[in-house]
Backbone as XML, in Angstrom:
<?xml version="1.0"?>
<chain id="A" units="angstrom">
  <residue number="1" name="UNK">
    <atom name="N" x="16.260" y="16.793" z="3.038"/>
    <atom name="CA" x="16.378" y="15.470" z="2.448"/>
    <atom name="C" x="15.388" y="14.524" z="3.124"/>
  </residue>
  <residue number="2" name="UNK">
    <atom name="N" x="14.675" y="13.766" z="2.341"/>
    <atom name="CA" x="13.676" y="12.828" z="2.846"/>
    <atom name="C" x="14.360" y="11.584" z="3.385"/>
  </residue>
  <residue number="3" name="UNK">
    <atom name="N" x="14.020" y="11.249" z="4.635"/>
    <atom name="CA" x="14.514" y="9.991" z="5.177"/>
    <atom name="C" x="13.787" y="8.852" z="4.472"/>
  </residue>
  <residue number="4" name="UNK">
    <atom name="N" x="14.460" y="7.738" z="4.336"/>
    <atom name="CA" x="13.819" y="6.597" z="3.692"/>
    <atom name="C" x="13.356" y="5.607" z="4.752"/>
  </residue>
  <residue number="5" name="UNK">
    <atom name="N" x="12.375" y="4.856" z="4.399"/>
    <atom name="CA" x="11.825" y="3.826" z="5.264"/>
    <atom name="C" x="11.858" y="2.523" z="4.482"/>
  </residue>
  <residue number="6" name="UNK">
    <atom name="N" x="12.266" y="1.455" z="5.125"/>
    <atom name="CA" x="12.406" y="0.176" z="4.419"/>
    <atom name="C" x="11.088" y="-0.320" z="3.826"/>
  </residue>
  <residue number="7" name="UNK">
    <atom name="N" x="9.977" y="-0.030" z="4.481"/>
    <atom name="CA" x="8.686" y="-0.505" z="3.968"/>
    <atom name="C" x="8.221" y="0.315" z="2.773"/>
  </residue>
  <residue number="8" name="UNK">
    <atom name="N" x="8.452" y="1.613" z="2.816"/>
    <atom name="CA" x="8.119" y="2.454" z="1.660"/>
    <atom name="C" x="8.963" y="2.032" z="0.466"/>
  </residue>
  <residue number="9" name="UNK">
    <atom name="N" x="10.241" y="1.809" z="0.691"/>
    <atom name="CA" x="11.134" y="1.359" z="-0.375"/>
    <atom name="C" x="10.683" y="0.008" z="-0.919"/>
  </residue>
  <residue number="10" name="UNK">
    <atom name="N" x="10.327" y="-0.910" z="-0.025"/>
    <atom name="CA" x="9.840" y="-2.227" z="-0.443"/>
    <atom name="C" x="8.609" y="-2.077" z="-1.332"/>
  </residue>
  <residue number="11" name="UNK">
    <atom name="N" x="7.662" y="-1.245" z="-0.941"/>
    <atom name="CA" x="6.425" y="-1.060" z="-1.712"/>
    <atom name="C" x="6.736" y="-0.513" z="-3.101"/>
  </residue>
  <residue number="12" name="UNK">
    <atom name="N" x="7.538" y="0.537" z="-3.173"/>
    <atom name="CA" x="7.863" y="1.135" z="-4.471"/>
    <atom name="C" x="8.604" y="0.143" z="-5.365"/>
  </residue>
  <residue number="13" name="UNK">
    <atom name="N" x="9.574" y="-0.567" z="-4.807"/>
    <atom name="CA" x="10.317" y="-1.558" z="-5.594"/>
    <atom name="C" x="9.420" y="-2.696" z="-6.053"/>
  </residue>
  <residue number="14" name="UNK">
    <atom name="N" x="8.567" y="-3.171" z="-5.184"/>
    <atom name="CA" x="7.687" y="-4.292" z="-5.509"/>
    <atom name="C" x="6.712" y="-3.911" z="-6.619"/>
  </residue>
  <residue number="15" name="UNK">
    <atom name="N" x="6.102" y="-2.739" z="-6.524"/>
    <atom name="CA" x="5.179" y="-2.289" z="-7.569"/>
    <atom name="C" x="5.897" y="-2.148" z="-8.910"/>
  </residue>
  <residue number="16" name="UNK">
    <atom name="N" x="7.123" y="-1.664" z="-8.882"/>
    <atom name="CA" x="7.912" y="-1.541" z="-10.102"/>
    <atom name="C" x="8.225" y="-2.919" z="-10.681"/>
  </residue>
  <residue number="17" name="UNK">
    <atom name="N" x="8.617" y="-3.863" z="-9.814"/>
    <atom name="CA" x="8.955" y="-5.218" z="-10.258"/>
    <atom name="C" x="7.774" y="-5.935" z="-10.907"/>
  </residue>
  <residue number="18" name="UNK">
    <atom name="N" x="6.561" y="-5.692" z="-10.410"/>
    <atom name="CA" x="5.397" y="-6.374" z="-10.987"/>
    <atom name="C" x="4.716" y="-5.516" z="-12.061"/>
  </residue>
  <residue number="19" name="UNK">
    <atom name="N" x="5.424" y="-4.491" z="-12.505"/>
    <atom name="CA" x="4.989" y="-3.628" z="-13.615"/>
    <atom name="C" x="3.666" y="-2.908" z="-13.381"/>
  </residue>
  <residue number="20" name="UNK">
    <atom name="N" x="3.496" y="-2.388" z="-12.180"/>
    <atom name="CA" x="2.339" y="-1.548" z="-11.879"/>
    <atom name="C" x="2.792" y="-0.097" z="-12.035"/>
  </residue>
  <residue number="21" name="UNK">
    <atom name="N" x="2.117" y="0.621" z="-12.919"/>
    <atom name="CA" x="2.427" y="2.034" z="-13.134"/>
    <atom name="C" x="1.710" y="2.851" z="-12.067"/>
  </residue>
  <residue number="22" name="UNK">
    <atom name="N" x="2.458" y="3.566" z="-11.256"/>
    <atom name="CA" x="1.885" y="4.349" z="-10.166"/>
    <atom name="C" x="2.532" y="5.719" z="-10.091"/>
  </residue>
  <residue number="23" name="UNK">
    <atom name="N" x="1.821" y="6.630" z="-9.441"/>
    <atom name="CA" x="2.333" y="7.975" z="-9.195"/>
    <atom name="C" x="2.331" y="8.209" z="-7.696"/>
  </residue>
  <residue number="24" name="UNK">
    <atom name="N" x="3.425" y="8.721" z="-7.170"/>
    <atom name="CA" x="3.496" y="9.034" z="-5.745"/>
    <atom name="C" x="2.815" y="10.378" z="-5.512"/>
  </residue>
  <residue number="25" name="UNK">
    <atom name="N" x="1.838" y="10.377" z="-4.611"/>
    <atom name="CA" x="1.130" y="11.598" z="-4.245"/>
    <atom name="C" x="1.772" y="12.209" z="-3.002"/>
  </residue>
  <residue number="26" name="UNK">
    <atom name="N" x="2.103" y="11.352" z="-2.030"/>
    <atom name="CA" x="2.702" y="11.823" z="-0.789"/>
    <atom name="C" x="3.460" y="10.678" z="-0.135"/>
  </residue>
  <residue number="27" name="UNK">
    <atom name="N" x="4.554" y="11.034" z="0.513"/>
    <atom name="CA" x="5.383" y="10.052" z="1.207"/>
    <atom name="C" x="5.794" y="10.651" z="2.537"/>
  </residue>
  <residue number="28" name="UNK">
    <atom name="N" x="5.540" y="9.915" z="3.645"/>
    <atom name="CA" x="5.840" y="10.425" z="4.980"/>
    <atom name="C" x="6.541" y="9.349" z="5.797"/>
  </residue>
  <residue number="29" name="UNK">
    <atom name="N" x="7.556" y="9.770" z="6.518"/>
    <atom name="CA" x="8.224" y="8.882" z="7.455"/>
    <atom name="C" x="8.654" y="9.717" z="8.643"/>
  </residue>
  <residue number="30" name="UNK">
    <atom name="N" x="8.064" y="9.426" z="9.801"/>
    <atom name="CA" x="8.382" y="10.165" z="11.020"/>
    <atom name="C" x="8.353" y="9.191" z="12.188"/>
  </residue>
  <residue number="31" name="UNK">
    <atom name="N" x="9.524" y="8.910" z="12.728"/>
    <atom name="CA" x="9.606" y="7.950" z="13.819"/>
    <atom name="C" x="9.195" y="6.580" z="13.331"/>
  </residue>
  <residue number="32" name="UNK">
    <atom name="N" x="8.353" y="5.917" z="14.076"/>
    <atom name="CA" x="7.932" y="4.604" z="13.595"/>
    <atom name="C" x="6.823" y="4.681" z="12.541"/>
  </residue>
  <residue number="33" name="UNK">
    <atom name="N" x="6.173" y="5.853" z="12.412"/>
    <atom name="CA" x="5.059" y="5.976" z="11.481"/>
    <atom name="C" x="5.562" y="6.229" z="10.064"/>
  </residue>
  <residue number="34" name="UNK">
    <atom name="N" x="4.976" y="5.522" z="9.107"/>
    <atom name="CA" x="5.298" y="5.724" z="7.698"/>
    <atom name="C" x="4.006" y="5.691" z="6.899"/>
  </residue>
  <residue number="35" name="UNK">
    <atom name="N" x="4.017" y="6.378" z="5.776"/>
    <atom name="CA" x="2.825" y="6.446" z="4.933"/>
    <atom name="C" x="3.240" y="6.710" z="3.491"/>
  </residue>
  <residue number="36" name="UNK">
    <atom name="N" x="2.564" y="6.046" z="2.584"/>
    <atom name="CA" x="2.789" y="6.252" z="1.155"/>
    <atom name="C" x="1.418" y="6.354" z="0.495"/>
  </residue>
  <residue number="37" name="UNK">
    <atom name="N" x="1.185" y="7.485" z="-0.143"/>
    <atom name="CA" x="-0.066" y="7.671" z="-0.886"/>
    <atom name="C" x="0.287" y="7.672" z="-2.363"/>
  </residue>
  <residue number="38" name="UNK">
    <atom name="N" x="-0.377" y="6.786" z="-3.106"/>
    <atom name="CA" x="-0.089" y="6.637" z="-4.530"/>
    <atom name="C" x="-1.376" y="6.658" z="-5.335"/>
  </residue>
  <residue number="39" name="UNK">
    <atom name="N" x="-1.210" y="6.860" z="-6.614"/>
    <atom name="CA" x="-2.334" y="6.845" z="-7.551"/>
    <atom name="C" x="-2.040" y="5.776" z="-8.598"/>
  </residue>
  <residue number="40" name="UNK">
    <atom name="N" x="-3.000" y="4.862" z="-8.776"/>
    <atom name="CA" x="-2.920" y="3.844" z="-9.821"/>
    <atom name="C" x="-4.257" y="3.890" z="-10.549"/>
  </residue>
  <residue number="41" name="UNK">
    <atom name="N" x="-4.208" y="4.263" z="-11.834"/>
    <atom name="CA" x="-5.426" y="4.427" z="-12.627"/>
    <atom name="C" x="-6.382" y="5.350" z="-11.879"/>
  </residue>
  <residue number="42" name="UNK">
    <atom name="N" x="-7.623" y="4.899" z="-11.656"/>
    <atom name="CA" x="-8.604" y="5.732" z="-10.958"/>
    <atom name="C" x="-8.583" y="5.516" z="-9.441"/>
  </residue>
  <residue number="43" name="UNK">
    <atom name="N" x="-7.626" y="4.760" z="-8.942"/>
    <atom name="CA" x="-7.550" y="4.427" z="-7.525"/>
    <atom name="C" x="-6.574" y="5.344" z="-6.787"/>
  </residue>
  <residue number="44" name="UNK">
    <atom name="N" x="-7.012" y="5.843" z="-5.646"/>
    <atom name="CA" x="-6.172" y="6.595" z="-4.724"/>
    <atom name="C" x="-5.897" y="5.645" z="-3.566"/>
  </residue>
  <residue number="45" name="UNK">
    <atom name="N" x="-4.638" y="5.301" z="-3.355"/>
    <atom name="CA" x="-4.276" y="4.250" z="-2.400"/>
    <atom name="C" x="-3.351" y="4.824" z="-1.335"/>
  </residue>
  <residue number="46" name="UNK">
    <atom name="N" x="-3.688" y="4.550" z="-0.086"/>
    <atom name="CA" x="-2.838" y="4.947" z="1.024"/>
    <atom name="C" x="-2.404" y="3.697" z="1.762"/>
  </residue>
  <residue number="47" name="UNK">
    <atom name="N" x="-1.096" y="3.548" z="1.905"/>
    <atom name="CA" x="-0.521" y="2.429" z="2.642"/>
    <atom name="C" x="0.255" y="3.057" z="3.794"/>
  </residue>
  <residue number="48" name="UNK">
    <atom name="N" x="-0.129" y="2.733" z="5.015"/>
    <atom name="CA" x="0.515" y="3.379" z="6.152"/>
    <atom name="C" x="0.590" y="2.432" z="7.336"/>
  </residue>
  <residue number="49" name="UNK">
    <atom name="N" x="1.513" y="2.731" z="8.237"/>
    <atom name="CA" x="1.615" y="1.891" z="9.417"/>
    <atom name="C" x="2.756" y="2.247" z="10.320"/>
  </residue>
  <residue number="50" name="UNK">
    <atom name="N" x="2.940" y="1.382" z="11.284"/>
    <atom name="CA" x="4.075" y="1.364" z="12.192"/>
    <atom name="C" x="4.249" y="-0.105" z="12.590"/>
  </residue>
  <residue number="51" name="UNK">
    <atom name="N" x="3.690" y="-0.537" z="13.712"/>
    <atom name="CA" x="3.760" y="-1.956" z="14.062"/>
    <atom name="C" x="2.819" y="-2.759" z="13.168"/>
  </residue>
  <residue number="52" name="UNK">
    <atom name="N" x="1.652" y="-2.218" z="12.926"/>
    <atom name="CA" x="0.698" y="-2.793" z="11.991"/>
    <atom name="C" x="0.584" y="-1.850" z="10.804"/>
  </residue>
  <residue number="53" name="UNK">
    <atom name="N" x="-0.039" y="-2.280" z="9.737"/>
    <atom name="CA" x="-0.194" y="-1.405" z="8.578"/>
    <atom name="C" x="-1.555" y="-1.636" z="7.941"/>
  </residue>
  <residue number="54" name="UNK">
    <atom name="N" x="-1.942" y="-0.684" z="7.113"/>
    <atom name="CA" x="-3.244" y="-0.730" z="6.478"/>
    <atom name="C" x="-3.113" y="-0.232" z="5.041"/>
  </residue>
  <residue number="55" name="UNK">
    <atom name="N" x="-3.840" y="-0.871" z="4.154"/>
    <atom name="CA" x="-3.915" y="-0.435" z="2.760"/>
    <atom name="C" x="-5.351" y="0.032" z="2.542"/>
  </residue>
  <residue number="56" name="UNK">
    <atom name="N" x="-5.523" y="1.307" z="2.223"/>
    <atom name="CA" x="-6.860" y="1.852" z="1.964"/>
    <atom name="C" x="-6.962" y="2.205" z="0.484"/>
  </residue>
  <residue number="57" name="UNK">
    <atom name="N" x="-8.067" y="1.801" z="-0.110"/>
    <atom name="CA" x="-8.294" y="2.015" z="-1.535"/>
    <atom name="C" x="-9.510" y="2.920" z="-1.689"/>
  </residue>
  <residue number="58" name="UNK">
    <atom name="N" x="-9.315" y="4.021" z="-2.412"/>
    <atom name="CA" x="-10.419" y="4.940" z="-2.669"/>
    <atom name="C" x="-10.694" y="4.961" z="-4.168"/>
  </residue>
  <residue number="59" name="UNK">
    <atom name="N" x="-11.965" y="4.700" z="-4.493"/>
    <atom name="CA" x="-12.416" y="4.755" z="-5.888"/>
    <atom name="C" x="-13.891" y="5.129" z="-5.871"/>
  </residue>
  <residue number="60" name="UNK">
    <atom name="N" x="-14.287" y="5.921" z="-6.831"/>
    <atom name="CA" x="-15.689" y="6.344" z="-6.913"/>
    <atom name="C" x="-16.184" y="6.959" z="-5.607"/>
  </residue>
  <residue number="61" name="UNK">
    <atom name="N" x="-15.361" y="7.778" z="-4.988"/>
    <atom name="CA" x="-15.699" y="8.512" z="-3.760"/>
    <atom name="C" x="-15.956" y="7.612" z="-2.559"/>
  </residue>
  <residue number="62" name="UNK">
    <atom name="N" x="-15.511" y="6.365" z="-2.625"/>
    <atom name="CA" x="-15.658" y="5.444" z="-1.507"/>
    <atom name="C" x="-14.278" y="4.902" z="-1.140"/>
  </residue>
  <residue number="63" name="UNK">
    <atom name="N" x="-13.959" y="4.930" z="0.162"/>
    <atom name="CA" x="-12.673" y="4.428" z="0.622"/>
    <atom name="C" x="-12.898" y="3.214" z="1.526"/>
  </residue>
  <residue number="64" name="UNK">
    <atom name="N" x="-12.170" y="2.150" z="1.221"/>
    <atom name="CA" x="-12.268" y="0.928" z="2.015"/>
    <atom name="C" x="-10.876" y="0.375" z="2.301"/>
  </residue>
  <residue number="65" name="UNK">
    <atom name="N" x="-10.681" y="-0.202" z="3.485"/>
    <atom name="CA" x="-9.458" y="-0.954" z="3.717"/>
    <atom name="C" x="-9.438" y="-2.157" z="2.773"/>
  </residue>
  <residue number="66" name="UNK">
    <atom name="N" x="-8.278" y="-2.500" z="2.274"/>
    <atom name="CA" x="-8.157" y="-3.608" z="1.331"/>
    <atom name="C" x="-8.678" y="-4.916" z="1.929"/>
  </residue>
  <residue number="67" name="UNK">
    <atom name="N" x="-8.498" y="-5.113" z="3.232"/>
    <atom name="CA" x="-8.965" y="-6.356" z="3.853"/>
    <atom name="C" x="-10.491" y="-6.468" z="3.833"/>
  </residue>
  <residue number="68" name="UNK">
    <atom name="N" x="-11.200" y="-5.351" z="3.705"/>
    <atom name="CA" x="-12.659" y="-5.425" z="3.581"/>
    <atom name="C" x="-13.065" y="-5.796" z="2.158"/>
  </residue>
  <residue number="69" name="UNK">
    <atom name="N" x="-12.204" y="-5.530" z="1.201"/>
    <atom name="CA" x="-12.454" y="-5.923" z="-0.184"/>
    <atom name="C" x="-12.129" y="-7.401" z="-0.363"/>
  </residue>
  <residue number="70" name="UNK">
    <atom name="N" x="-11.071" y="-7.851" z="0.278"/>
    <atom name="CA" x="-10.652" y="-9.254" z="0.213"/>
    <atom name="C" x="-10.398" y="-9.741" z="1.642"/>
  </residue>
  <residue number="71" name="UNK">
    <atom name="N" x="-11.356" y="-10.440" z="2.185"/>
    <atom name="CA" x="-11.302" y="-10.882" z="3.593"/>
    <atom name="C" x="-10.156" y="-11.854" z="3.884"/>
  </residue>
  <residue number="72" name="UNK">
    <atom name="N" x="-9.531" y="-12.420" z="2.850"/>
    <atom name="CA" x="-8.405" y="-13.331" z="3.093"/>
    <atom name="C" x="-7.212" y="-12.592" z="3.690"/>
  </residue>
  <residue number="73" name="UNK">
    <atom name="N" x="-7.231" y="-11.261" z="3.659"/>
    <atom name="CA" x="-6.116" y="-10.463" z="4.169"/>
    <atom name="C" x="-6.260" y="-10.094" z="5.642"/>
  </residue>
  <residue number="74" name="UNK">
    <atom name="N" x="-7.333" y="-10.502" z="6.274"/>
    <atom name="CA" x="-7.631" y="-10.061" z="7.633"/>
    <atom name="C" x="-6.519" y="-10.384" z="8.633"/>
  </residue>
  <residue number="75" name="UNK">
    <atom name="N" x="-5.789" y="-11.455" z="8.420"/>
    <atom name="CA" x="-4.707" y="-11.830" z="9.338"/>
    <atom name="C" x="-3.330" y="-11.364" z="8.863"/>
  </residue>
  <residue number="76" name="UNK">
    <atom name="N" x="-3.285" y="-10.474" z="7.876"/>
    <atom name="CA" x="-2.007" y="-10.029" z="7.318"/>
    <atom name="C" x="-1.790" y="-8.534" z="7.531"/>
  </residue>
  <residue number="77" name="UNK">
    <atom name="N" x="-2.124" y="-8.040" z="8.734"/>
    <atom name="CA" x="-2.012" y="-6.617" z="9.026"/>
    <atom name="C" x="-0.809" y="-6.225" z="9.851"/>
  </residue>
  <residue number="78" name="UNK">
    <atom name="N" x="-0.058" y="-7.202" z="10.357"/>
    <atom name="CA" x="1.158" y="-6.873" z="11.092"/>
    <atom name="C" x="2.246" y="-6.498" z="10.084"/>
  </residue>
  <residue number="79" name="UNK">
    <atom name="N" x="2.959" y="-5.430" z="10.361"/>
    <atom name="CA" x="3.966" y="-4.957" z="9.420"/>
    <atom name="C" x="5.120" y="-5.945" z="9.296"/>
  </residue>
  <residue number="80" name="UNK">
    <atom name="N" x="5.252" y="-6.511" z="8.099"/>
    <atom name="CA" x="6.376" y="-7.378" z="7.754"/>
    <atom name="C" x="6.468" y="-7.375" z="6.232"/>
  </residue>
  <residue number="81" name="UNK">
    <atom name="N" x="7.648" y="-7.609" z="5.679"/>
    <atom name="CA" x="7.775" y="-7.661" z="4.221"/>
    <atom name="C" x="6.828" y="-8.679" z="3.586"/>
  </residue>
  <residue number="82" name="UNK">
    <atom name="N" x="6.673" y="-9.839" z="4.210"/>
    <atom name="CA" x="5.808" y="-10.876" z="3.649"/>
    <atom name="C" x="4.348" y="-10.423" z="3.606"/>
  </residue>
  <residue number="83" name="UNK">
    <atom name="N" x="3.866" y="-9.806" z="4.692"/>
    <atom name="CA" x="2.481" y="-9.348" z="4.735"/>
    <atom name="C" x="2.231" y="-8.201" z="3.766"/>
  </residue>
  <residue number="84" name="UNK">
    <atom name="N" x="3.198" y="-7.310" z="3.651"/>
    <atom name="CA" x="3.057" y="-6.201" z="2.697"/>
    <atom name="C" x="2.982" y="-6.749" z="1.278"/>
  </residue>
  <residue number="85" name="UNK">
    <atom name="N" x="3.865" y="-7.685" z="0.943"/>
    <atom name="CA" x="3.841" y="-8.277" z="-0.403"/>
    <atom name="C" x="2.530" y="-9.000" z="-0.658"/>
  </residue>
  <residue number="86" name="UNK">
    <atom name="N" x="2.025" y="-9.694" z="0.334"/>
    <atom name="CA" x="0.743" y="-10.407" z="0.185"/>
    <atom name="C" x="-0.373" y="-9.414" z="-0.156"/>
  </residue>
  <residue number="87" name="UNK">
    <atom name="N" x="-0.424" y="-8.297" z="0.572"/>
    <atom name="CA" x="-1.470" y="-7.314" z="0.314"/>
    <atom name="C" x="-1.246" y="-6.621" z="-1.031"/>
  </residue>
  <residue number="88" name="UNK">
    <atom name="N" x="0.002" y="-6.396" z="-1.413"/>
    <atom name="CA" x="0.282" y="-5.778" z="-2.715"/>
    <atom name="C" x="-0.111" y="-6.709" z="-3.863"/>
  </residue>
  <residue number="89" name="UNK">
    <atom name="N" x="0.028" y="-8.010" z="-3.668"/>
    <atom name="CA" x="-0.423" y="-8.958" z="-4.697"/>
    <atom name="C" x="-1.924" y="-8.825" z="-4.931"/>
  </residue>
  <residue number="90" name="UNK">
    <atom name="N" x="-2.690" y="-8.721" z="-3.852"/>
    <atom name="CA" x="-4.146" y="-8.555" z="-3.957"/>
    <atom name="C" x="-4.471" y="-7.201" z="-4.578"/>
  </residue>
  <residue number="91" name="UNK">
    <atom name="N" x="-3.743" y="-6.165" z="-4.168"/>
    <atom name="CA" x="-3.950" y="-4.833" z="-4.739"/>
    <atom name="C" x="-3.683" y="-4.843" z="-6.250"/>
  </residue>
  <residue number="92" name="UNK">
    <atom name="N" x="-2.650" y="-5.537" z="-6.673"/>
    <atom name="CA" x="-2.316" y="-5.608" z="-8.101"/>
    <atom name="C" x="-3.455" y="-6.238" z="-8.898"/>
  </residue>
  <residue number="93" name="UNK">
    <atom name="N" x="-4.067" y="-7.259" z="-8.357"/>
    <atom name="CA" x="-5.209" y="-7.894" z="-9.029"/>
    <atom name="C" x="-6.369" y="-6.910" z="-9.123"/>
  </residue>
  <residue number="94" name="UNK">
    <atom name="N" x="-6.623" y="-6.190" z="-8.041"/>
    <atom name="CA" x="-7.726" y="-5.221" z="-8.022"/>
    <atom name="C" x="-7.541" y="-4.121" z="-9.056"/>
  </residue>
  <residue number="95" name="UNK">
    <atom name="N" x="-6.344" y="-3.551" z="-9.128"/>
    <atom name="CA" x="-6.130" y="-2.423" z="-10.043"/>
    <atom name="C" x="-5.916" y="-2.870" z="-11.488"/>
  </residue>
  <residue number="96" name="UNK">
    <atom name="N" x="-5.765" y="-4.165" z="-11.723"/>
    <atom name="CA" x="-5.590" y="-4.686" z="-13.078"/>
    <atom name="C" x="-6.909" y="-5.012" z="-13.754"/>
  </residue>
  <residue number="97" name="UNK">
    <atom name="N" x="-8.002" y="-4.925" z="-13.037"/>
    <atom name="CA" x="-9.317" y="-5.240" z="-13.600"/>
    <atom name="C" x="-9.760" y="-4.186" z="-14.572"/>
  </residue>
</chain>
């Protein structure tokens, strides 16, 4: 049985609430480390962390942290529900283009 992580659950629920269609590729939770790899359209997205977290977006064979795509996120890397939602809002705009 897969253990659940509050941040993974938050991400899945939030994406569902804002009507983003995604597919789970991989989900990991071990100790403080958690990771969720999803597919949205042509984007392969990995969201992972422990004390801090990172959203990596891969498209066209190039992978970048989301904060490098949108520099306004540079101060939102500490793991918290508010910071995760902030980064997911930016991700939603990116994948809706």
